[in-house]
A tleap script that builds the chain and sets N, CA, C and O, in Angstrom:
source leaprc.protein.ff14SB
mol = sequence {
  NMET ARG ILE GLY VAL TYR ALA HIE LEU GLY
  GLN GLU MET VAL VAL ASP VAL ARG ARG VAL
  VAL ALA ILE LEU ASP ALA ARG ARG LEU GLN
  ARG SER PRO SER ALA ARG ALA MET ILE GLU
  ARG ALA ALA LYS GLU GLY ARG LEU ILE ALA
  GLU GLY ALA ALA GLY GLU ALA ARG ALA ILE
  VAL VAL THR ASP THR ARG VAL TYR ALA VAL
  GLY ALA THR ALA GLN THR VAL ALA ARG ARG
  ILE GLU GLU GLY ALA ASN SER ARG ARG VAL
  ASN ARG CLEU
}
set mol.1.N position { 21.883 2.713 -14.902 }
set mol.1.CA position { 21.079 3.159 -13.871 }
set mol.1.C position { 19.645 2.165 -13.879 }
set mol.1.O position { 19.676 1.081 -14.463 }
set mol.2.N position { 19.002 2.412 -13.517 }
set mol.2.CA position { 18.240 1.579 -12.657 }
set mol.2.C position { 17.176 2.644 -12.509 }
set mol.2.O position { 17.729 3.447 -11.757 }
set mol.3.N position { 15.840 3.179 -12.814 }
set mol.3.CA position { 14.524 3.795 -12.983 }
set mol.3.C position { 13.965 3.131 -11.421 }
set mol.3.O position { 14.337 2.277 -10.616 }
set mol.4.N position { 13.337 3.679 -11.511 }
set mol.4.CA position { 11.976 2.505 -10.263 }
set mol.4.C position { 10.559 3.840 -9.999 }
set mol.4.O position { 10.912 5.018 -10.054 }
set mol.5.N position { 9.303 3.570 -9.775 }
set mol.5.CA position { 8.198 3.802 -10.165 }
set mol.5.C position { 7.092 3.662 -9.349 }
set mol.5.O position { 6.340 2.723 -9.087 }
set mol.6.N position { 7.201 5.254 -8.882 }
set mol.6.CA position { 6.586 5.239 -7.213 }
set mol.6.C position { 5.284 5.115 -7.595 }
set mol.6.O position { 4.772 5.103 -8.714 }
set mol.7.N position { 4.540 4.970 -5.815 }
set mol.7.CA position { 3.096 5.930 -6.718 }
set mol.7.C position { 2.881 6.001 -4.927 }
set mol.7.O position { 3.316 5.172 -4.128 }
set mol.8.N position { 1.857 7.598 -4.517 }
set mol.8.CA position { 1.337 7.419 -4.240 }
set mol.8.C position { 0.565 7.216 -2.499 }
set mol.8.O position { -0.600 7.599 -2.599 }
set mol.9.N position { 0.766 6.903 -1.507 }
set mol.9.CA position { -0.009 6.567 -0.984 }
set mol.9.C position { -0.668 7.404 0.181 }
set mol.9.O position { -1.685 7.010 0.754 }
set mol.10.N position { -0.223 8.220 0.399 }
set mol.10.CA position { -0.638 9.643 1.008 }
set mol.10.C position { -0.241 10.427 2.014 }
set mol.10.O position { -0.925 10.157 3.001 }
set mol.11.N position { 0.307 11.020 2.172 }
set mol.11.CA position { 0.252 12.097 3.251 }
set mol.11.C position { 1.796 11.957 2.514 }
set mol.11.O position { 1.700 12.096 1.295 }
set mol.12.N position { 3.380 11.679 3.046 }
set mol.12.CA position { 4.501 11.225 2.744 }
set mol.12.C position { 4.969 10.224 2.223 }
set mol.12.O position { 6.161 10.046 1.972 }
set mol.13.N position { 3.559 9.045 1.888 }
set mol.13.CA position { 3.695 7.717 1.812 }
set mol.13.C position { 4.347 7.748 0.049 }
set mol.13.O position { 3.637 8.137 -0.879 }
set mol.14.N position { 5.592 7.333 -0.118 }
set mol.14.CA position { 5.339 5.989 -1.378 }
set mol.14.C position { 5.745 5.330 -1.216 }
set mol.14.O position { 6.092 4.805 -0.158 }
set mol.15.N position { 5.937 4.951 -2.779 }
set mol.15.CA position { 5.742 3.134 -2.871 }
set mol.15.C position { 6.114 3.013 -3.622 }
set mol.15.O position { 5.780 3.873 -4.437 }
set mol.16.N position { 7.021 2.045 -4.114 }
set mol.16.CA position { 8.037 1.563 -5.225 }
set mol.16.C position { 5.788 0.408 -6.108 }
set mol.16.O position { 4.778 -0.283 -5.980 }
set mol.17.N position { 6.358 0.922 -6.560 }
set mol.17.CA position { 5.299 0.073 -6.930 }
set mol.17.C position { 5.491 -1.851 -8.449 }
set mol.17.O position { 4.777 -2.494 -9.218 }
set mol.18.N position { 7.110 -1.819 -7.879 }
set mol.18.CA position { 7.553 -3.436 -8.610 }
set mol.18.C position { 7.773 -3.992 -7.119 }
set mol.18.O position { 8.621 -4.881 -7.047 }
set mol.19.N position { 7.214 -3.657 -6.039 }
set mol.19.CA position { 7.184 -3.990 -4.689 }
set mol.19.C position { 5.664 -4.282 -3.746 }
set mol.19.O position { 5.328 -4.726 -2.649 }
set mol.20.N position { 5.079 -3.731 -4.933 }
set mol.20.CA position { 3.864 -3.826 -3.900 }
set mol.20.C position { 3.171 -5.239 -4.606 }
set mol.20.O position { 2.914 -5.422 -5.796 }
set mol.21.N position { 2.983 -6.084 -3.547 }
set mol.21.CA position { 2.423 -7.362 -3.541 }
set mol.21.C position { 0.390 -7.464 -3.024 }
set mol.21.O position { -0.335 -8.458 -3.069 }
set mol.22.N position { 0.166 -6.561 -2.748 }
set mol.22.CA position { -1.438 -6.911 -2.253 }
set mol.22.C position { -1.638 -5.931 -1.986 }
set mol.22.O position { -0.977 -5.299 -1.161 }
set mol.23.N position { -2.971 -5.351 -2.833 }
set mol.23.CA position { -3.714 -4.232 -1.855 }
set mol.23.C position { -5.466 -4.349 -1.791 }
set mol.23.O position { -6.297 -4.587 -2.668 }
set mol.24.N position { -5.632 -3.947 0.275 }
set mol.24.CA position { -6.775 -4.211 0.153 }
set mol.24.C position { -7.847 -3.226 1.426 }
set mol.24.O position { -7.844 -2.285 2.219 }
set mol.25.N position { -8.728 -4.422 0.782 }
set mol.25.CA position { -10.263 -3.245 1.741 }
set mol.25.C position { -9.718 -3.178 3.292 }
set mol.25.O position { -9.706 -4.142 4.057 }
set mol.26.N position { -9.335 -2.043 3.558 }
set mol.26.CA position { -9.021 -2.306 4.721 }
set mol.26.C position { -10.437 -2.812 6.261 }
set mol.26.O position { -10.314 -3.335 7.368 }
set mol.27.N position { -11.199 -2.470 5.745 }
set mol.27.CA position { -12.577 -2.612 6.199 }
set mol.27.C position { -12.866 -4.280 6.261 }
set mol.27.O position { -13.238 -4.947 7.226 }
set mol.28.N position { -12.603 -4.645 5.083 }
set mol.28.CA position { -12.874 -5.697 4.960 }
set mol.28.C position { -12.463 -7.144 5.811 }
set mol.28.O position { -12.788 -8.311 6.031 }
set mol.29.N position { -11.563 -6.155 6.068 }
set mol.29.CA position { -9.920 -7.110 6.575 }
set mol.29.C position { -10.553 -6.954 7.680 }
set mol.29.O position { -11.043 -8.022 8.048 }
set mol.30.N position { -10.839 -5.776 8.631 }
set mol.30.CA position { -11.603 -5.885 10.244 }
set mol.30.C position { -12.359 -7.182 10.713 }
set mol.30.O position { -12.148 -7.713 11.804 }
set mol.31.N position { -13.199 -7.609 9.845 }
set mol.31.CA position { -13.426 -9.421 9.757 }
set mol.31.C position { -13.111 -10.412 9.592 }
set mol.31.O position { -13.788 -11.418 9.381 }
set mol.32.N position { -11.479 -10.212 9.699 }
set mol.32.CA position { -11.039 -11.443 9.220 }
set mol.32.C position { -9.550 -11.648 10.424 }
set mol.32.O position { -8.405 -11.196 10.394 }
set mol.33.N position { -10.182 -12.419 11.262 }
set mol.33.CA position { -8.412 -12.748 12.250 }
set mol.33.C position { -7.339 -12.707 11.790 }
set mol.33.O position { -6.371 -11.999 12.069 }
set mol.34.N position { -7.500 -13.569 10.973 }
set mol.34.CA position { -6.231 -13.651 10.262 }
set mol.34.C position { -5.235 -12.518 9.589 }
set mol.34.O position { -4.023 -12.732 9.577 }
set mol.35.N position { -5.706 -11.478 9.109 }
set mol.35.CA position { -6.237 -10.255 8.081 }
set mol.35.C position { -5.597 -9.542 10.072 }
set mol.35.O position { -4.398 -9.712 9.851 }
set mol.36.N position { -5.607 -9.317 10.659 }
set mol.36.CA position { -5.444 -8.641 11.980 }
set mol.36.C position { -4.473 -9.266 11.953 }
set mol.36.O position { -3.592 -8.793 11.235 }
set mol.37.N position { -4.208 -10.344 12.551 }
set mol.37.CA position { -3.258 -10.180 13.356 }
set mol.37.C position { -2.134 -10.876 12.103 }
set mol.37.O position { -1.641 -11.972 12.368 }
set mol.38.N position { -1.711 -10.094 10.559 }
set mol.38.CA position { -0.665 -10.150 10.031 }
set mol.38.C position { -1.005 -8.695 10.301 }
set mol.38.O position { 0.136 -8.274 10.492 }
set mol.39.N position { -1.719 -7.745 10.431 }
set mol.39.CA position { -0.938 -6.558 10.425 }
set mol.39.C position { -1.217 -6.365 11.726 }
set mol.39.O position { -0.961 -5.194 12.005 }
set mol.40.N position { -1.736 -7.134 12.918 }
set mol.40.CA position { -0.601 -6.751 14.448 }
set mol.40.C position { 1.172 -7.637 14.187 }
set mol.40.O position { 2.248 -7.344 14.708 }
set mol.41.N position { 0.976 -8.292 13.599 }
set mol.41.CA position { 2.759 -9.439 13.120 }
set mol.41.C position { 3.702 -8.047 12.757 }
set mol.41.O position { 4.819 -7.738 13.170 }
set mol.42.N position { 2.701 -7.285 11.735 }
set mol.42.CA position { 3.299 -6.084 11.431 }
set mol.42.C position { 4.806 -4.846 11.441 }
set mol.42.O position { 5.950 -4.532 11.111 }
set mol.43.N position { 2.688 -4.417 12.592 }
set mol.43.CA position { 2.574 -3.683 13.596 }
set mol.43.C position { 4.239 -3.957 15.231 }
set mol.43.O position { 5.011 -3.252 15.881 }
set mol.44.N position { 4.037 -4.772 15.141 }
set mol.44.CA position { 5.072 -5.835 16.194 }
set mol.44.C position { 6.429 -6.069 16.127 }
set mol.44.O position { 7.199 -6.411 17.025 }
set mol.45.N position { 6.629 -5.851 14.995 }
set mol.45.CA position { 8.164 -6.350 13.422 }
set mol.45.C position { 8.578 -4.989 13.304 }
set mol.45.O position { 9.680 -4.816 12.784 }
set mol.46.N position { 7.678 -3.580 13.823 }
set mol.46.CA position { 7.954 -2.653 13.310 }
set mol.46.C position { 7.910 -2.048 11.614 }
set mol.46.O position { 8.268 -0.947 11.195 }
set mol.47.N position { 7.280 -3.328 10.794 }
set mol.47.CA position { 6.640 -3.248 9.123 }
set mol.47.C position { 5.788 -2.413 9.443 }
set mol.47.O position { 5.835 -1.528 8.589 }
set mol.48.N position { 4.996 -2.175 10.223 }
set mol.48.CA position { 3.982 -1.257 9.363 }
set mol.48.C position { 3.757 0.001 9.722 }
set mol.48.O position { 3.602 0.362 10.889 }
set mol.49.N position { 3.722 0.874 8.537 }
set mol.49.CA position { 3.599 2.590 8.302 }
set mol.49.C position { 2.459 2.747 8.263 }
set mol.49.O position { 2.037 1.867 7.512 }
set mol.50.N position { 1.543 3.418 8.661 }
set mol.50.CA position { 0.279 3.761 9.333 }
set mol.50.C position { 0.496 5.490 9.309 }
set mol.50.O position { 1.174 6.303 9.936 }
set mol.51.N position { -0.509 5.521 8.191 }
set mol.51.CA position { -1.609 7.354 7.836 }
set mol.51.C position { -2.375 7.174 9.131 }
set mol.51.O position { -2.974 6.144 9.441 }
set mol.52.N position { -2.316 8.004 9.675 }
set mol.52.CA position { -2.858 8.764 10.855 }
set mol.52.C position { -3.280 7.035 11.782 }
set mol.52.O position { -2.528 6.070 11.916 }
set mol.53.N position { -4.483 7.168 12.190 }
set mol.53.CA position { -4.481 5.767 13.688 }
set mol.53.C position { -4.798 4.737 11.904 }
set mol.53.O position { -5.471 5.083 10.933 }
set mol.54.N position { -3.940 3.403 12.145 }
set mol.54.CA position { -4.847 2.252 11.368 }
set mol.54.C position { -5.693 2.080 11.880 }
set mol.54.O position { -5.969 0.886 12.002 }
set mol.55.N position { -6.397 2.810 12.341 }
set mol.55.CA position { -7.597 0.929 12.624 }
set mol.55.C position { -8.147 2.689 11.832 }
set mol.55.O position { -9.275 2.572 12.311 }
set mol.56.N position { -8.191 3.463 11.412 }
set mol.56.CA position { -8.199 4.600 10.347 }
set mol.56.C position { -8.452 3.965 8.898 }
set mol.56.O position { -9.635 3.768 8.621 }
set mol.57.N position { -7.967 3.790 8.412 }
set mol.57.CA position { -7.603 2.878 7.273 }
set mol.57.C position { -7.931 2.734 6.959 }
set mol.57.O position { -8.735 1.973 7.496 }
set mol.58.N position { -8.337 3.109 4.820 }
set mol.58.CA position { -9.123 3.034 5.053 }
set mol.58.C position { -8.570 1.172 3.278 }
set mol.58.O position { -9.307 0.328 2.767 }
set mol.59.N position { -6.952 1.488 3.072 }
set mol.59.CA position { -6.853 0.381 2.112 }
set mol.59.C position { -5.395 -0.166 2.988 }
set mol.59.O position { -4.648 0.729 3.383 }
set mol.60.N position { -5.107 -1.243 3.205 }
set mol.60.CA position { -3.748 -1.759 3.509 }
set mol.60.C position { -3.083 -2.140 1.870 }
set mol.60.O position { -3.283 -3.021 1.034 }
set mol.61.N position { -2.359 -1.149 1.963 }
set mol.61.CA position { -1.273 -1.707 1.131 }
set mol.61.C position { 0.613 -2.836 1.426 }
set mol.61.O position { 1.724 -2.640 1.918 }
set mol.62.N position { -0.068 -3.828 0.802 }
set mol.62.CA position { 0.767 -5.049 0.951 }
set mol.62.C position { 2.368 -4.894 0.027 }
set mol.62.O position { 2.222 -4.547 -1.145 }
set mol.63.N position { 3.841 -5.133 0.503 }
set mol.63.CA position { 4.735 -5.254 -0.228 }
set mol.63.C position { 6.017 -5.862 0.229 }
set mol.63.O position { 6.335 -5.816 1.417 }
set mol.64.N position { 6.920 -6.550 -0.865 }
set mol.64.CA position { 6.924 -7.117 0.095 }
set mol.64.C position { 8.169 -7.534 1.705 }
set mol.64.O position { 8.631 -8.504 2.307 }
set mol.65.N position { 8.191 -6.141 1.724 }
set mol.65.CA position { 9.006 -5.699 3.115 }
set mol.65.C position { 8.446 -5.124 4.225 }
set mol.65.O position { 9.032 -4.972 5.297 }
set mol.66.N position { 6.777 -4.645 3.864 }
set mol.66.CA position { 6.329 -3.153 4.982 }
set mol.66.C position { 4.373 -3.786 4.022 }
set mol.66.O position { 3.962 -4.113 2.908 }
set mol.67.N position { 3.897 -3.617 5.308 }
set mol.67.CA position { 2.768 -3.326 5.497 }
set mol.67.C position { 1.990 -1.611 5.728 }
set mol.67.O position { 2.371 -0.803 6.575 }
set mol.68.N position { 0.795 -1.373 4.688 }
set mol.68.CA position { 1.000 -0.001 4.493 }
set mol.68.C position { 0.134 0.204 4.908 }
set mol.68.O position { -0.816 -0.538 4.657 }
set mol.69.N position { -0.054 1.480 5.898 }
set mol.69.CA position { -1.736 1.440 5.741 }
set mol.69.C position { -2.877 3.149 6.259 }
set mol.69.O position { -3.190 3.684 7.323 }
set mol.70.N position { -3.117 3.401 4.887 }
set mol.70.CA position { -3.600 3.943 4.413 }
set mol.70.C position { -5.464 4.922 3.916 }
set mol.70.O position { -6.520 4.306 3.769 }
set mol.71.N position { -5.339 6.142 3.801 }
set mol.71.CA position { -6.451 6.284 4.312 }
set mol.71.C position { -7.491 6.583 3.009 }
set mol.71.O position { -8.674 6.892 3.151 }
set mol.72.N position { -6.615 6.383 1.364 }
set mol.72.CA position { -7.072 6.561 0.462 }
set mol.72.C position { -7.953 5.446 0.470 }
set mol.72.O position { -7.772 4.685 1.421 }
set mol.73.N position { -8.894 5.126 -0.355 }
set mol.73.CA position { -9.557 2.958 -1.123 }
set mol.73.C position { -8.838 2.727 -1.490 }
set mol.73.O position { -7.879 3.253 -2.055 }
set mol.74.N position { -9.243 1.620 -1.173 }
set mol.74.CA position { -8.559 0.551 -2.306 }
set mol.74.C position { -8.047 0.316 -3.231 }
set mol.74.O position { -7.072 -0.326 -3.621 }
set mol.75.N position { -9.303 1.299 -3.835 }
set mol.75.CA position { -10.038 1.708 -5.626 }
set mol.75.C position { -8.556 2.348 -5.966 }
set mol.75.O position { -7.931 1.736 -6.832 }
set mol.76.N position { -7.713 3.879 -5.203 }
set mol.76.CA position { -7.871 4.995 -5.492 }
set mol.76.C position { -6.321 4.454 -6.038 }
set mol.76.O position { -5.931 4.601 -7.196 }
set mol.77.N position { -5.467 3.739 -4.844 }
set mol.77.CA position { -4.514 2.965 -4.689 }
set mol.77.C position { -3.681 2.440 -5.578 }
set mol.77.O position { -2.525 2.559 -5.984 }
set mol.78.N position { -5.498 1.274 -5.896 }
set mol.78.CA position { -4.753 0.696 -6.765 }
set mol.78.C position { -4.482 1.399 -8.676 }
set mol.78.O position { -3.797 0.910 -9.574 }
set mol.79.N position { -5.485 2.871 -8.678 }
set mol.79.CA position { -5.532 3.482 -9.799 }
set mol.79.C position { -3.878 4.649 -9.632 }
set mol.79.O position { -3.344 4.957 -10.698 }
set mol.80.N position { -3.430 5.020 -8.706 }
set mol.80.CA position { -2.707 5.297 -8.485 }
set mol.80.C position { -1.061 4.812 -8.835 }
set mol.80.O position { -0.013 5.371 -9.161 }
set mol.81.N position { -1.456 3.663 -8.601 }
set mol.81.CA position { -0.227 2.779 -9.270 }
set mol.81.C position { 0.395 2.386 -10.398 }
set mol.81.O position { 1.515 2.503 -10.895 }
set mol.82.N position { -1.614 1.420 -10.916 }
set mol.82.CA position { -1.822 1.748 -12.706 }
set mol.82.C position { -1.453 2.460 -13.021 }
set mol.82.O position { -0.533 2.003 -13.700 }
set mol.83.N position { -1.402 3.995 -13.131 }
set mol.83.CA position { -1.180 5.844 -12.934 }
set mol.83.C position { 0.831 5.472 -14.018 }
set mol.83.O position { 1.397 5.547 -15.109 }
set mol.84.N position { 1.071 4.922 -11.940 }
set mol.84.CA position { 2.694 5.131 -12.203 }
set mol.84.C position { 3.079 4.229 -12.995 }
set mol.84.O position { 4.029 4.467 -13.740 }
set mol.85.N position { 2.365 2.855 -13.021 }
set mol.85.CA position { 3.428 1.074 -14.620 }
set mol.85.C position { 3.518 2.840 -15.878 }
set mol.85.O position { 4.352 3.550 -16.441 }
set mol.86.N position { 1.199 2.645 -15.573 }
set mol.86.CA position { 1.656 3.653 -17.389 }
set mol.86.C position { 2.181 3.945 -17.187 }
set mol.86.O position { 3.131 3.169 -17.072 }
set mol.87.N position { 2.535 5.713 -16.750 }
set mol.87.CA position { 3.269 6.947 -17.409 }
set mol.87.C position { 4.955 5.270 -17.639 }
set mol.87.O position { 5.168 4.847 -18.775 }
set mol.88.N position { 5.483 4.906 -16.868 }
set mol.88.CA position { 6.688 4.380 -17.135 }
set mol.88.C position { 6.759 4.088 -18.294 }
set mol.88.O position { 7.461 4.648 -19.135 }
set mol.89.N position { 5.712 2.770 -18.524 }
set mol.89.CA position { 5.365 2.848 -20.290 }
set mol.89.C position { 6.414 3.149 -21.274 }
set mol.89.O position { 7.375 2.634 -21.846 }
set mol.90.N position { 5.420 4.769 -21.141 }
set mol.90.CA position { 4.420 6.178 -21.679 }
set mol.90.C position { 6.573 6.899 -21.957 }
set mol.90.O position { 7.045 7.516 -22.912 }
set mol.91.N position { 7.275 6.405 -20.630 }
set mol.91.CA position { 8.341 7.743 -20.848 }
set mol.91.C position { 9.652 6.438 -21.425 }
set mol.91.O position { 10.759 6.972 -21.497 }
set mol.92.N position { 9.670 5.081 -21.774 }
set mol.92.CA position { 9.809 4.301 -22.715 }
set mol.92.C position { 10.327 4.421 -24.410 }
set mol.92.O position { 11.320 4.122 -25.074 }
set mol.93.N position { 9.196 4.954 -24.588 }
set mol.93.CA position { 8.447 4.984 -26.217 }
set mol.93.C position { 9.549 5.555 -26.617 }
set mol.93.O position { 9.685 5.874 -27.798 }
savepdb mol mol.pdb
quit
């Protein structure tokens, strides 16, 4: 049986930490045409999952299958993912 390690991104969004490719600051991405294009493409393809309006997001979490626009900051999301990964290591001991 495989047990995954999950991190809470906000509201009802949970992600398997092994699938996370990048955690990005949404406010900095607004200045990047290529980042906006990536998010728009994910939305068109139905792969964007947004907490509230995507324009209000503070962090963008990219996984191998989806893009999450979340209200928490990139630092908060990174901490949650790190804590989840660390708790998994502790549970194995």
